[in-house]
N, C-alpha and C positions, 0 to 999 in steps of 0.2 A: 265802440267798434271792437269786436272780438279780435284777439291776437291771431295772427296768421298761423295756420297749422304747419309745423316744421316738416320739411321734406324728409321722407324716410331715407335712411342712410345705411350703407353696409358697414361692417366692421372696419374695412379698409378706409372708407370715407371718413369715419369718425377719427381714426388715428391721424390720417392725413390732415384733416381740418385742424386738429389740435396742435399741429406742429408747424404750421405756416408762419414764418417770421415776416415775410414780405412777398408780395407778388404784384407785378405790373401787367394788367390786362390779361391777355391770353398767353403770355410768355411763361417760362418755367418759374416755379415757385422756389423761394429760398426756404428750405425746411430745416428745423433744428434736429440735431442728432443727439439722442440721450446716452447711447452706449457705443463705444468704439473699441473693437478688438484688433490687436496688432500682432503680426508674426514676422519672422525673419526674412521671408522671400519677397514680399511686396512692399516693404517699408524702407529699405535703405535709401532709395532715391528720394522718398518723401521727406525723411529727416534731413537729408542733404539739402533739399530745397528750402526747408525751414532755416537751416544753418546759413545758407547763402543769403537769404532775405533778412536774417536777423529777427526771426519770428519765434515766439515761444509756443509750446503746446497750450492751447487756450484752456482746456479743462482736463487737467491730469486726474481729477477725481472721477472722471467719466471714461477713462481710458485704461485698458488692461492689456498687457503684453505677455506673450509666451513664445517658446520655440517648439515647433512640431514637424514641419515639412522635411527639413534637412537632417535632423538628428538621427544617429544610430539608435536602434532599439535593443542593442545588446546589453548585457548585465553591466550595471554601473557601480559595482562593488568597489572598484578602484578609481572611481571618478574623483578628480580634484578640481579640474577646470575644463571648460569647453575647448580652450585653445590646445590643451594637451590630449583630450579624450577623442576629439573628432579628427579622423585621419585625412579625410578628403579635403584638400585645400580650399576649394571654393565654398563648400558647405561650412567649413570652419570659419571662413571669412565673414559669411553672412550672419552666423550666430554671434560671433564676437562683435560684429558691427552693431547688432541689436543691443547687446549688453552695454556697449559704449553709449549708444543713443538713449537708452532708457535712463542711464545714469546722468547723462548730460541734461536731459529734458525733464527729469523727475517723474517718470512714468512708472507705475506699479508693474512689477515683472515677476513671473514665475519661471525661474530658470531650471536647469537640469538637476540641481541639487535640492530643489523644492518638490516635495511629494505632490503638490498641487499642480505641477506642470503637466501638460497634456495637450491633446488636440484642441485648438482654439474653440471649436463649436461644442466641445464636451465640457470644458471648464467653465464657460460662461453660465450655462444653466446649473451646473453642479454647485457653483459658489453663490448662486442667487444674483449674479451680475445681470442676468437676463430676467426681465420682469414684464408682465402684461402691460399693454398700452404704450410701450416705448418704441422709438425708432432705434434700430441697431444696425451698424455697418461693420464691414471688415474687408480687407483686400483679399477676399476669397469668395468665390461664387456660392459656396455652400452655406453662407451666412443665412440663407433662407431657413435653415434648421430652427432658428430662434423664433420663427413665426408660430411654432407649436404652442407658444405661451400667449398667443393673442397679441403679438408685437409685429410691427412692420420692419422686417429684417431683410437686407439684401446685400449682395456683393458689390464691390467697387474696385476701380483700378487704382494704380499708384498715385496718379495725379489727384484723384479724389481723396485718397488717404491723406495726402498733404493738405488738401483743402479742409478736411474735417479736423486734422490736428491744429491747423491755424485758426479756423473760424468756428468750429463745432457746428457747422451747417453744410448743406449741399444744395446746389441748384438742380432741381429735378422737375421733370414733366410728369404729371399725374398719369398713371396707367389705367387701363380698363379693369372693370370688375368681372371676375369669372368665378363661378361656383361649381364645384364637383361634389356631388352627393352620392354616397354609397350607403344603401339601406339593405337590411336583411341580416341573415345569419351566415357568418363565414364557415366554410367547410373545414373539416379536420385537417390540421397541418398547415393551414393558410395563415400567414403572418402579415404584418404591416409592409414588409419588403415585397411580398407577393402582390399586395394590393396596389402599391405605387408602381411596380413594374407593369401590372395589368393596365393601370390608367395610362401610363406613357405609351404602351402598345396601342391603345385605342386612339388617343389624341395626337400622338407623334411628338417628336422632339421640338417641333415648332408650334405645337397646339396651344401653348400658353403664351406665345410671344406677345409682348406689349400688355400683359395682364398681371394682376395680382390675384392669386387663386385662394379662395376660401374653401376649406374642406368641411363638408357638412354631412349629416346623416347619422344613423344609429351606429354604424361601424366605427366612425371616428370618435363619437361620444363614448363608446365603450373601450376605446384604446387607452392604454397607459400613456404617461408623458413620454416615455422612451419610444413607444411605437409612433406617437404623433410626431416626435422629432425626426424619426426615420423617414416618414412620409414628406414632411416639409423640407427636409434636407434635399430630397430629389426633385423638388419642384423645378429647380433650375434645369434639370434634365428634360423637362417638358417644355422648356423655353420660357417659363414664367419668370417674372421679375422677383416674385416672392410667393411664399405659401403661408397660409394662416389657419389656425384653429381657434375659435372663440374660447376664452378662458372659462373654467367652471370649477367645481369643487375638486376635481382631479388635479387641476393646475395648482390650486391653492394648497392642497395637502402636500404636493410635491415640494413647493417652495417653503412651506412653514418651517421656521427655525434655521434655514440656511444662513451662512455667515453674512451675506450682503443684502438680505431682505430687511425691510423695516420691522421694527419691534414694538410691542406694546400698543399704545394708542395709534401710532402711525400705521401699524399693521392693519388695524381695524378700518382706518380711513382708506387705506390703499385697497383693501378687499372690497369695500363699498363701491369705490370707483371702478375697480376691475369688473364687478358684476354688471356694469352698464355697457361693457365692451362686447356687444353682440349685434349682429345685423338686425335692423328693424324688420318686423313681419312683412311689410309691404315694400321693402327695399328692392330696387331693380338691379339685376345683373346683366352685363352686356352679353355674356355667354353662360349657358347652363349645360352641364353634363350630368346625366343620371346613370348610375351603374348598379346592377343587382349583385349583392354580395355572393349569392349562390353561384354566380357565373365564374367566380375566381377560384383557380386551383393553384397549387404550388407552381411557380413560374420561374423561368430561367431565360437568359439571353443567348442567342446563337450567333449574332453578328458583331458588328463593330460600332453599333449605336444603341443607346438604351431603349430605343423603340423596336429593336430587333428581338422581340420576345416570342416565346412559345410556352405552352403548358408543358410540364415535365413529361406528360403522357403523349406529347406531339412529336412532329418530325421537322427536320430542316426543310425550309421552303424551296420551291423551284422558281428561279427567275423567270422562266417562260410564262408563268401565271400572272406576271405583272404587265399591264398594257402600257403604262407610262414609261417612255424610253429612259428618262433620267433615273427613275426609281429602279427599273430593271437593271440598269448599269450599276447602280449602287449595291443592289443585292448580289450581283455577280462579283463585284469587287470585294464585298464582305466575305463571301464564301471562299474566294481565292485566298484572301488573307488568313481566314480561319481554317483553311485546309479541310473544308467540309463538303460533302456530296449531298445534293438535293435528295430528300426522301429518307435520309438517315434518321433513325429513331434517336430522340434526344437522350434517352437512357442508355444508348450504346456509345456515347461519346466518352472516351477514356481521358482522364486528366493526369497532369504531372505534379501539380502543386495545389495547395489549398491555403487561402488567406482569410482569416477571420479578424476583422478590425475595421478601421476607418471611421470618419465622423458620422457615417451612416449607421454602422452596426458594431460599436465597440463598448456599449454601455453594459451595466451589470445584467440587465434583462437579456441582452443579446448573448452574453457569455453563458448565462444559465440555460438559455434555449439550446445552445450548441452542446453543452455538457449533458443535458438531459438526453439528447440523441445518443451520445457516446455511451451513457449508462444503459440506455434501452437496447443497444447493440450487444450487450452481454458483458460479464465481468472480465472476459479475456479479449475484448475488442481491441484491435490495433489498427493504426493507419495502414492502408493497403500497401503491399510491397511495391507496386508500380508508382505510388505517390512518393516522389523524391523528397518532398518537404511539405510539412503542414505547420502553420504558425498561427498562434493566437496573440493578438496585440491589444491589450486594454487601452481604452481611450484616454486615461489619465492615471497618474500615480495613485490617486485615491481609489479609483476603480480597481486597480491592480491589488491594492491592499484589501479592499472589500472582497474581491473574488477569492483571495487567498484565505481570508477569514472563513469563507464558506466552503473551502476545500476544492474549489473549481480547478485551481492550478494542478492539484494532485490528479484529478480525473483526466485532465488533458495530458499531462506528462506521462502518466501511466499508459495511455493509449498511443504515445509516440509523437504527440504534438510538441512543438517548441513554444515555451512560455516566455513572452518578451516584455520589455519595458515600454512605456507609453510613447506614442508618436504616430505620425501619418503612415509610416512604414511602406508596405508594398502597394498602397492605394495608388500612388503616383510614382513611386520608385525614384524620388530625388535623393534618397538615402541608399545605403548598401542593399536594402531588401528589394530585389528586382527579379524579373523573369529573364531567362536567356532566349535568344531567337528560337522560335518554334515551340517553346514550352506553353502548355495549356494550363490555365489556372481557374479553379472554382473560387470566386472571390465575393466577399460581402461588401465590396466597395461600391462606388456610385457610377463609375464610368468604365466602358469597355472599348474606348477608342483605340485605334491602331497605335501600338507602342506605348500605351498608357502605363503599363506596369513594367515596361522594359522593351527595348527595340526588338521588334519581331515577335513579342509575346502575345499570347491569345487569351482573352479574358471572357469568362462567363459569369454574369452577375446573378446572385441568388441570395437567399436568406441565410442567417447563421445556422439554422437547423439543417437546411439543405446542404450547406457547406460541410457540416460535420458528417452528414450521411455520405457525401461524396468522398470525403477523406477515408472513411471506413470501407466503402465499397470499391473505391478506385475509379469510379466513373460517376457521371451525373445520375442521380438516383432520386426517386420519389420518396421523400422523407416518411410518408405514411406507411411505408413498408417496415419501418423501425418502431413505429408508434401505434399503440392501440388506444391512445388517449388524445384528447383535444389539446393541441399545442398552446391554446390560449388560456388554459386553466392554470392556476397557481402551481409553481414547481414543487415537487416533492423533495427537492434538495434542501439542505440547511440554508435558512435565510436569515441574514443579519441586516438590521436597519442601517440605512445609509448615514443617518446623523451621527453614528458612532465614529465616522471617519471625517467629520467636518468640524473638528474641535479646535483648530488652530486659532490662537488669539489674533485680533486685528491690531496692527501697529501702523503708525504713520510712516509714509514713504519719506525718503530724504528730499530736501529741497533741491530743485534743479541746479546744476552747476552754472548754467547761464540764467540769470534772473530776468523776470519780465521787465524790470526797470531798464535794463541795458538794451532792450529791443523796442521800447515804447516809441522811440522816434521813428523807427522804420515803419511802424503801423500808422502813425499819424501822417507821415509825409508821403503817402501813396499818391501816384499820379491820378488825375481825373479819369472817369470812365471812358471817355472818347479818345484818350491818349493811348496809342498802342503800347503794350507792356513788354514787348520782347517776344511774344508768341509768334510763330511763323504764320504769315498771311497766306491765304489761298484765294486766288482770283481766277486765273485761267491756267489750265494745265494741258499741254499738248505733247503727245509722244506715242511711242509704241505701246500697244495694248496686248496683254497676254490672255488667251482664252483658257478657262478652267471649267470643264463639264462635270462637276461633282456637286452633289447636294450634301447638306449637313457638314460642311467643312468646319471642323472643330478647332479650337485653339491649340489642342495638343498636336494636331496635324500642322497647323501654321508654324508653331515653334515647340519642339519637344521639351520636356521638363529639364533635361540636363543643361539646357541653355538659360534656365531661370536663375542659375547660381551666379548672379552678377550684381555688382554694386553700382553699375552704370546703366544709362539708358541707350547707350550706343554700342557699336561693335557686334551687331547681331545679324548682319546681312547674310552671312554664310549659314546661319541657323534657320533661316526661312525655309519652310517646307522640307526640312532636312531629311525626314524619313521617306519622302517621295523623291528627293534628289539623290539619295545615296542608298545603295542596296545594303540591307541590314546584315547580310552574311559576308559580303565581300568589301563593303564600303566604297565600291566604285560608283561613278556617276551613272545615273539612269537616263532614260530618254524623256524625263519629265520636262514639261514645257519651259520652265525657267532655266533649264540647262542648255536650251537650244537657241541659236541665233534666229532672229534678232531679239528674242524675248529676254536675253540676259540683260538688256537695257530697258526693260519695260518700266513705264511710269504709271500704267493703269492696268488693273486686273478686272477682267470681265468674266463673271461667274454665271452659269446658266441654272445652277441648282439653288434651291431655297436654303435659308437659314445659315448663311455664311457667318463664321465667328461664334458659333454656339459653344457652350461648355464653360471653360474657366474664365475667371475675371482677370487673368494675367495681362497686364498692359504690355508685356513683352511682345505680344502678337502684333499690334500696330507698330511698336518700335522696330521689329524685324522687317516689316513691310517697308517702312519709311527708310530704314537703313539700306535696303536693297535698291530703293529709288522709286517705289510705288507709293503714290500719295492719294490715289483714289481707287476705290473698289466699287464696281457696279454689280448689283445682284438683285434677285427678286425679293429677298428679305435678309435681315441681319439678326444675329443674337443681340439682345438689348445692351448687354454690358460692353460687347465689342464695339458697337456703334458709338456709345458714349466715350470709350477709350480712344477711338480713332479721332473723334472730334476734339478731344482734349489735346491731341498731338498735331493739330493743324492738317489733318487728313479729312477727305470728304467721302463718306459712304453714300452711294446713290442708289435709291430703290427704283427699279423699273419693272414693268410687267415682264413675265417670262419670255414672251414673244420678242420684245425689244432686246432683251438680254441675248437671246439666240441670234438675232440679227447682228448685234454688235460683236458677238463672239465670232461670227462668220467673217466680219471685217478684220477682226484681230487675227484669225487663222490665216487670212490672206496677207498678213504682214502690213496692213494699212494702219496709219496713225489715226488716233481720235483726239478730239479737243473737248475738254470738260470746262465749261464756262459757268462759274458759280454766280456771277453777277447777272447774267441773262438767263440762268437756270436752263441750260440746254447743252446737249452733247452733239458736237458737229462732226460730220463724217466727210470723207473725201469722195471724189468722183461724182460731185454734185448730188449726192444722196441727201434727202431732207434731214434736218437736225431733229433730234429727239428731245422733247422737253422733260424736265423732272421737277419735282417739288422739293423744297428745302425748308426746314424749320426757320422762321424769320429771325429768332434770337440767335441760333447757332450760325446762321448765314452771316448775320451782322458781325458776330465775333470772329469768324474765319476771314471775312473780307478785310477786317481792320486789325487782325492779329491781337485780339484782346485776351487778357488773362483772367480766368474765373476768380482766382483768389483776390487779385487787386480790385475787381469789380465788387466782390462780396464785402470786403473790408470797408468799403464806403458806406455799408449799411450797419456800421458798428453800433450806432445808437439804437437801431431797430433790434439788433441782436441782444443788446443789454436790456432793453425793455422786455423782450420776450423772456429772458432769463429771470428777471424779477417776478414776472407773472408765474413762470414755471415753479419757482421756489415757493411762491405763496400757495399755489393750487396743489402741486405734487412735491412737497418737501422731501419725500423719501427718495427722490431722484438725485438729490445733491449728496455728494460724499458717499456714494454707493448705498444710499438708502438708510443710513444710520441717523434717522430723525433729524436730518438737516446738518448733521455734523460732518465736516469734511475729513473723513478718516480713511484714506486709501489703504489698501492691503499691502503688507510686506511679508517677507519670510518669517515664519512663525517663531523660530528659535532666535529670535530677536537680535540680539546685539550683533549677530553675524549675518549681515544682509548678503544677498546674491552678488552684489557688487562690492 
């Protein structure tokens, strides 16, 4: 009898199947994580959890840490230590905490005195830590960046960060397959940032919810790795769990020779495997989107969501043209916040500041693109007088040195731009680089949420070339006016090869201060699965419900970035919806629903708009809701990461049809209590109104009802994890020890004997 023909699989299917450690029936799969990136904002509570449970980091050779979100990007000439250099107390505390944690647990760390320090999603690919075919996670939603290499990469919350540190695995439910194909020839001046903004404008910020997106077609095949990373980076802004591009010769040439990739025979074996990582010809996708490249022009956002896009040649939309009441209300809200009038030409919008940087657009190719526009504007080109400040922030110390070797810093500084050190900078403004209330910024970052770059600040997303054009002209400007050449052609600037800046030797990391031997007993003596582990149970919740008639409620709206500078999971009640509860100009209380009685005592939040909790992976969002007293959110749909984070914290996100959400919101507006019963899976109303049933994932329902802890459950699969690791080492030896042919040689600070700690 002939062997059965294997079922055609997508790229996502293949990587998923290769990483399943264990799965029971239709429940979530326990998948192995090959690469874990760590930074200072989402890790303190995770390390504290390990410390409290007496658990080590399972795979220090597969973990890499750096600082990026909080750190100043000012000159580090006089830098001696983070504790003396960082002025803001809470930022300093998080950075110092990470330094202490990596020392205690033996994790490789690129600190502020290491030129390899940079934005976490820049340094992973730069060092070759990111490889095709891997699973890669980080406590940051833009981990989707790494999918450009043909890897499954996604953001996680702090509880899941702890889970990966302890077990090197995650419990995950498989997503749907979605393919976005862009074929044809891009127009002059159109870059990868324009392409991904155009895509988000078409499918919306919830268009990819529940999906892993594969980008296909001639446009993506023709993109450089930097361009592919920019597209995959913003997959999360379309609601997707992850974005991917199948690896090819472009991928392999980018990786060849980088410090952490396999060498010699191992390289040849790795490339042979990587070439198999593509969707089969007959593979089925749940959702298909096809776009003509010729339809894309230089694009910019006008509102407070990445889906609020317009061609640079377009105008600000009119809310009256939207038939859906929730959508119309959203557009009205955005225009009010952005201080824009319907019908205004996009090119007439005057700006106050320009930011070129972020994990989306701070690579060498991005900086070259912006410098090219400055040169095209003429030898005497200067930042426009009305632009108060224009800054360029390289994504890593290596990119900074690379750009300086090419003279890009001179081009920028001569025109009046500020040339900074590596960091996240004004992308989210957790550091000193922020907008003031009312200031308008042309930004190459990834989010334009309310207050994202500073309370009351207004953000327009665009490409590095468009940002440079805006800086010179003083307003949003069609970059094609400065260029008579194709922006996608090789730069005429001096070009230096990247490998000249990747020469630091590889040295072993120090042994962790707390050894695995001292924590072995804690791992062996875990409670059985059916024994509650201390997580808070959720059975029946009865109380006041607060109505919220907003769609795309993002995590920046739920809790602004200034409240992420905490080492604890508690004390965040006052931070919940802070920018809606406080006027950014006067700091006085507004009329927002949670400021009014009886909703100050709300236990349930009823949302009528779709996509609640979109945006960041910050677990601080459910922490703040829970701290306020809200343990259940009812909405038509949720951002994937928020839903996971809520469940990790004993909270219940309930998905209902929009009509039912509106009905419950009316009850809430009348001050009526609701009762959410997880055991019976129904929401009970007062006044003899019929109960509304809801669906719940059986596994998560079981965990909530019994207060079960994911890490304790997972560590009972220790033998399965060990078996998987043995198979992994045999089949993909380059994944052990950062890919040095199976040798466990983590990276440490180059100039050796003086480690960061």
